[in-house]
C-alpha positions in Angstrom: 19.8 -43.2 38.4 20.9 -42.6 42.0 18.3 -41.8 44.6 20.8 -40.4 47.1 20.2 -36.8 48.0 23.4 -34.8 47.5 24.9 -33.1 50.5 24.4 -29.4 50.9 27.2 -27.2 49.7 29.0 -24.7 51.9 26.8 -21.8 53.1 27.5 -18.6 51.1 28.6 -15.6 53.2 26.3 -12.7 53.3 27.6 -9.3 52.3 26.0 -6.6 54.4 25.5 -3.1 53.0 26.5 -0.2 55.1 23.8 1.0 57.5 23.3 4.6 58.6 21.5 5.1 61.9 20.6 8.7 62.8 18.3 10.4 65.3 16.8 13.8 64.7 16.6 16.4 67.6 12.8 15.8 67.7 13.4 12.1 68.5 12.7 10.6 65.1 14.9 7.6 64.5 16.2 7.1 60.9 17.7 3.9 59.6 18.9 3.8 56.0 20.6 1.1 53.9 22.0 1.6 50.4 21.1 -1.6 48.6 20.0 -2.8 45.2 21.3 -2.4 41.6 18.0 -1.1 40.2 17.1 2.6 40.8 14.3 1.7 43.3 13.7 2.8 46.9 11.4 1.8 49.7 10.5 3.8 52.8 8.4 2.9 55.8 7.5 5.2 58.7 6.4 3.2 61.7 4.9 4.5 65.0 5.2 2.3 68.0 1.5 2.4 68.8 -1.1 0.0 67.5 -4.3 -1.7 68.6 -2.9 -2.4 72.1 -1.8 1.2 72.6 -4.8 3.3 73.5 -6.0 3.2 77.1 -8.7 2.0 77.5 -8.3 -0.2 74.5 -10.5 0.7 71.6 -10.3 -2.2 69.2 -10.1 -1.4 65.5 -9.3 2.3 66.1 -5.6 2.0 65.1 -6.4 0.1 61.9 -9.2 2.5 60.9 -6.8 5.5 61.5 -4.1 3.9 59.4 -6.4 3.1 56.6 -7.6 6.7 56.4 -4.3 8.4 56.4 -4.3 8.5 52.6 -7.9 9.7 52.4 -6.8 13.3 52.3 -4.6 15.9 54.1 -4.8 19.6 54.8 -3.0 20.1 51.4 -4.2 17.2 49.1 -7.4 15.3 48.5 -7.5 11.6 48.1 -7.8 12.1 44.3 -4.7 14.4 44.3 -2.7 11.9 46.4 -3.6 9.1 43.9 -2.8 11.3 40.9 0.6 12.2 42.5 1.4 8.6 43.1 0.6 7.7 39.5 2.7 10.6 38.3 5.7 9.5 40.4 5.3 5.8 39.4 5.0 5.0 43.1 2.8 3.0 45.4 1.7 3.5 49.0 0.2 1.3 51.7 -0.8 1.6 55.4 -1.2 -1.0 58.1 -1.7 -1.4 61.9 -1.3 -4.4 64.2 -1.2 -4.9 67.9 2.0 -2.9 68.5 2.6 -0.7 65.4 1.0 1.5 62.8 2.8 2.2 59.6 2.8 3.9 56.2 5.1 2.6 53.4 5.9 3.9 50.0 8.0 2.6 47.1 9.2 4.2 43.9 12.1 5.3 41.7 15.3 6.6 43.2 14.7 9.9 41.5 11.5 10.4 43.5 13.0 10.2 47.0 12.2 13.7 47.9 8.6 13.8 46.7 8.0 10.4 48.3 9.3 11.7 51.7 7.2 14.9 51.2 4.1 12.8 50.8 4.9 10.4 53.7 5.4 13.5 55.9 2.2 15.0 54.8 0.1 11.9 55.4 1.6 11.2 58.8 1.4 14.8 60.1 -1.7 16.4 58.5 -4.5 13.9 57.7 -8.0 15.3 57.9 -10.1 12.1 58.1 -12.9 13.4 55.8 -16.3 12.3 57.1 -17.4 10.8 53.8 -14.2 8.8 53.5 -14.5 7.7 57.1 -18.0 6.4 56.6 -16.9 4.4 53.5 -13.9 2.8 55.4 -16.1 2.1 58.4 -18.7 0.3 56.2 -15.9 -1.8 54.7 -14.5 -2.6 58.1 -18.0 -3.7 59.3 -18.4 -6.0 56.3 -15.0 -7.5 56.8 -15.8 -8.1 60.5 -19.0 -9.9 59.6 -17.0 -12.2 57.3 -14.5 -12.8 60.1 -17.2 -13.9 62.5 -17.9 -17.0 60.3 -14.2 -17.6 59.6 -12.7 -20.4 61.8 -9.1 -19.2 61.7 -10.1 -15.8 62.9 -12.4 -17.1 65.6 -9.6 -19.4 66.8 -7.1 -16.5 67.0 -9.6 -14.3 68.8 -10.4 -16.9 71.5 -6.8 -18.1 71.9 -5.5 -14.6 72.4 -8.3 -13.9 74.9 -7.4 -17.0 76.9 -3.6 -16.4 76.9 -3.6 -12.7 77.7 -6.6 -12.2 79.9 -7.0 -8.5 80.8 -4.0 -7.2 78.8 -4.7 -5.3 75.6 -3.1 -8.2 73.6 -6.2 -10.3 74.4 -8.3 -8.2 72.0 -7.8 -8.8 68.3 -11.0 -7.3 66.8 -13.8 -4.9 67.7 -17.5 -5.7 68.1 -19.8 -4.3 65.5 -21.3 -1.8 68.0 -17.8 -0.5 68.8 -17.0 0.1 65.2 -20.4 1.8 64.7 -19.7 4.1 67.7 -16.5 5.6 66.3 -16.4 9.1 64.8 -13.7 11.0 62.8 -12.8 12.9 66.0 -11.8 9.6 67.6 -9.3 9.0 64.8 -8.0 12.5 65.2 -7.5 12.0 68.9 -5.7 8.7 68.4 -3.5 10.2 65.6 -2.5 13.2 67.7 -1.5 10.9 70.5 0.2 8.1 68.6 1.8 9.7 65.6 4.7 11.6 67.1 8.4 11.7 66.1 9.8 10.5 69.4 7.6 7.4 69.0 8.5 6.9 65.3 11.0 5.1 63.1 11.7 5.9 59.5 13.3 3.0 57.5 14.7 3.4 54.0 16.3 0.8 51.7 17.3 1.4 48.1 19.6 3.0 45.6 20.3 6.4 47.1 23.0 8.3 49.0 22.2 7.8 52.7 23.8 11.1 53.8 21.7 13.0 51.2 18.5 11.3 52.4 19.2 12.3 56.0 19.5 15.9 54.9 16.2 15.6 53.1 14.5 14.0 56.1 15.8 16.7 58.5 14.4 19.4 56.2 11.1 17.7 55.7 10.4 16.2 59.2 12.8 18.1 61.4 10.0 20.5 62.7 7.6 17.6 63.5 6.7 17.7 67.2 4.9 15.7 69.8 5.5 13.6 73.0 5.6 9.9 73.3 2.2 8.2 74.1 1.5 6.2 77.2 2.2 2.5 76.6 0.5 -0.6 78.0 2.4 -2.5 80.6 3.9 -6.0 80.3 1.4 -8.9 80.3 1.2 -10.6 83.6 2.7 -14.1 83.4 0.0 -15.9 85.3 0.9 -19.6 85.5 -1.4 -22.0 83.7 -2.1 -24.8 86.1 -4.0 -27.1 83.8 -5.0 -27.6 80.2 -8.2 -25.8 79.2 -10.5 -26.5 76.2 -12.5 -23.7 74.6 -15.0 -24.6 71.9 -16.4 -21.8 69.6 -19.6 -23.2 68.2 -20.1 -22.9 64.5 -23.2 -25.0 63.6 -23.1 -27.1 60.5 -19.3 -27.2 59.9 -17.8 -30.4 58.7 -14.3 -29.4 59.8 -12.9 -28.2 63.1 -10.1 -25.7 63.4 -7.8 -26.6 66.2 -5.5 -23.9 67.7 -3.5 -24.7 70.8 -0.8 -22.6 72.5 0.8 -20.9 75.4 2.8 -17.7 76.1 6.5 -17.8 75.6 9.3 -15.2 75.4 10.0 -12.2 73.2 12.6 -11.9 70.5 14.9 -10.2 73.0 15.1 -13.3 75.3 18.1 -15.6 75.0 15.8 -18.5 74.5 14.2 -17.1 71.3 16.6 -18.6 68.8 16.8 -22.1 70.4 13.0 -22.0 70.7 12.8 -21.1 67.0 14.8 -24.2 66.2 12.6 -26.3 68.5 9.5 -24.9 66.8 10.8 -25.6 63.3 11.6 -29.2 64.3 8.2 -29.7 65.9 5.8 -28.1 63.3 7.3 -25.0 61.7 8.5 -26.6 58.4 7.1 -29.0 55.9 9.4 -31.8 57.0 8.6 -31.3 60.7 7.5 -34.0 63.2 3.9 -32.7 63.3 3.5 -32.7 59.5 5.0 -36.2 59.2 2.7 -37.5 61.9 -0.8 -36.1 61.3 -0.5 -35.3 57.6 1.8 -37.9 56.1 1.1 -40.9 58.4 -2.4 -40.3 59.7 -3.9 -38.2 56.9 -5.9 -36.1 59.4 -5.2 -32.7 57.7 -3.4 -31.1 54.8 -1.4 -28.4 56.4 -0.7 -28.6 60.1 1.8 -26.1 61.4 3.2 -24.5 64.5 4.5 -20.9 64.9 6.1 -18.5 67.3 4.3 -15.1 67.4 6.6 -12.3 68.6 4.6 -9.3 70.0 6.6 -6.4 71.3 6.0 -7.2 75.0 5.2 -10.9 74.8 5.4 -13.9 72.6 3.2 -17.0 72.2 3.5 -20.4 70.6 0.7 -21.8 68.6 -0.2 -25.0 66.8 -2.9 -25.0 64.1 -4.7 -27.8 62.2 -8.0 -27.9 60.3 -9.3 -31.5 60.6 -12.5 -33.6 59.9 -14.9 -33.5 62.8 -14.5 -37.2 63.5 -10.7 -37.0 64.1 -10.5 -34.0 66.5 -9.7 -36.1 69.5 -7.2 -38.2 67.6 -5.5 -35.1 66.3 -5.2 -33.5 69.7 -3.7 -36.8 71.1 -1.0 -36.7 68.4 -0.2 -33.0 69.0 0.2 -33.6 72.7 2.3 -36.8 71.9 4.7 -34.9 69.7 5.1 -32.0 72.2 5.7 -34.5 75.0 8.2 -36.4 72.9 10.1 -33.1 72.2 10.3 -32.6 76.0 11.2 -36.1 76.8 14.4 -36.7 74.9 16.9 -34.5 73.0 16.5 -34.9 69.2 19.2 -36.3 66.9 21.8 -33.9 65.8 20.9 -34.5 62.2 17.3 -33.4 62.9 18.4 -30.2 64.6 20.7 -29.5 61.6 17.8 -29.8 59.2 15.8 -27.3 61.3 18.8 -25.0 61.4 19.3 -25.2 57.6 15.7 -24.3 57.1 15.8 -21.3 59.3 19.1 -20.1 57.9 17.8 -20.6 54.3 14.6 -18.7 54.9 16.5 -15.9 56.5 18.9 -15.6 53.6 16.1 -15.7 51.0 14.3 -12.9 53.0 17.2 -10.6 52.4 17.3 -11.0 48.7 14.9 -8.1 48.0 14.6 -4.5 49.3 11.2 -5.4 50.8 12.7 -8.3 52.7 15.7 -6.3 53.9 13.5 -3.5 55.1 11.3 -6.0 57.0 14.4 -7.5 58.8 15.6 -4.0 59.7 12.2 -3.1 61.1 12.3 -6.2 63.3 15.6 -5.2 64.8 14.7 -1.6 65.6 11.1 -2.1 66.6 11.9 -5.0 68.8 15.0 -3.3 70.2 17.4 -6.1 69.3 21.2 -5.8 69.3 22.7 -3.9 66.3 24.5 -7.0 65.1 21.4 -9.2 65.3 21.1 -9.8 61.6 24.8 -10.2 61.0 25.1 -12.9 63.7 21.7 -14.6 63.2 22.9 -17.6 61.2 25.8 -18.4 63.4 23.6 -18.2 66.5 21.1 -20.5 64.9 23.8 -23.0 64.0 25.2 -22.9 67.5 22.0 -24.4 68.9 22.5 -28.0 70.2 20.1 -30.9 70.7 20.4 -30.3 74.4 19.4 -26.6 73.9 16.3 -27.8 72.1 15.4 -30.1 74.9 15.9 -27.4 77.5 13.7 -24.8 75.9 11.0 -27.4 75.1 10.9 -28.3 78.7 10.8 -24.6 79.8 8.2 -23.4 77.3 6.2 -26.1 75.5 4.2 -27.9 78.1 1.2 -29.8 76.7 -0.6 -30.4 80.0 -1.0 -26.6 80.4 -1.8 -25.6 76.8 -4.9 -23.5 76.0 -6.8 -25.4 73.3 -9.4 -23.8 71.0 -11.7 -25.8 68.8 -13.8 -23.9 66.2 -16.6 -26.2 64.9 -20.0 -27.7 65.5 -20.4 -28.4 69.2 -22.8 -31.3 68.6 -20.0 -33.0 66.6 -16.9 -32.2 68.7 -17.8 -31.2 72.3 -17.4 -34.7 73.7 -14.1 -35.1 72.0 -12.8 -31.9 73.4 -14.0 -32.7 76.9 -11.7 -35.7 76.9 -8.7 -33.5 77.4 -9.7 -30.8 79.9 -12.4 -28.6 81.3 -14.6 -27.5 78.4 -16.0 -24.0 77.9 -18.3 -23.2 75.0 -18.6 -19.8 73.2 -20.6 -18.4 70.3 -19.0 -16.6 67.3 -19.6 -13.3 69.0 -17.3 -14.3 71.9 -20.0 -14.8 74.4 -20.3 -17.8 76.8 -22.7 -20.4 75.5 -24.5 -23.1 77.6 -24.5 -26.5 76.0 -28.0 -27.8 75.2 -29.6 -30.5 73.2 -29.0 -28.4 70.1 -25.3 -27.8 70.7 -24.2 -31.2 71.9 -25.0 -31.0 75.6 
């Protein structure tokens, strides 16, 4: 039996369905794609305002507002909304992140108009009933208490705080006292400011006639009114002059979560695609250099990875690994070694092609469902990318050269200036962390912590 891996066949061309882009007189942008053989539809209404939008920042307010949109409107109670969804054979979800708040629905093609009616009602006339508000707030408080003992969450919180300083992107979660201080009127005020048509995008994918859906949208949402909210400015790109080590003390842990990163560019920057190839080669795929080094060869961790995180006004690069306490220093040394190697010499063309094949393949698979296609469209229009971004994505990925990878690694992936976060027992890992830079210790509430005999100092 031959052990030779067969060569990849030619890449299949993608057939792109027609896209209808329309803007209502009230400012609402509508993007519709007729796609799919089954009589199914998906809609998502997104407002360009999330946790980083209010000024001053009020952490958790956008997420709490989104979760309560379906708790009742001026016309329907939560029970009526749930009953109508069951009757239609439809489902509905809400979400909010740093930049966006959204409400999405899916159902049968024959239910397009009632689905749009429901979306419009939830977005325009939520009432935030006090009893529903209290229930959601209690759940949010319980979730926050769990997060305060979750290493991956604590790593994200500290890394974002270090990377973004005073910008709203630095805050990823509220304090308990902040959540406890919110009232239904706070949600109403945020909703009135953020959920406006000039600030919104309606996406639809499915088996429908796009022109007919536009007519329905104009009838249902055409009289929606409201100005655009004030938006936060761009994060200041303060240069990092030296590596810094931040240890979040979780006593008694036998593993340490390592997160290291630095700010990079947004999706709109010309470096984004070559940087994506560089990240895939470094740690963004299962066959990447980082995985081969600290998982396959060293056995330090099961699932190391690196990622690019594109926020609307910034981006950041991040490396993660959960390792045994005794190999924290060794793992950091290998992470820095692999980053330095990526910056020192252009990779082989074959290695770059593997990374490009991976990115192109993941992209193509992501378009195989209505949900995936809708997500890609949301990326284009929410991040203000060129209209042909999806159609030209694979060819631009494949145009990246080894020299391009070397150039973007030297511009953006600088290990001597990384912010490094360690979440673990200070007694076990503080000395290891201090080998690589100035060490600052924090508790799980995000407060500075002086090292003592009980915490490794």
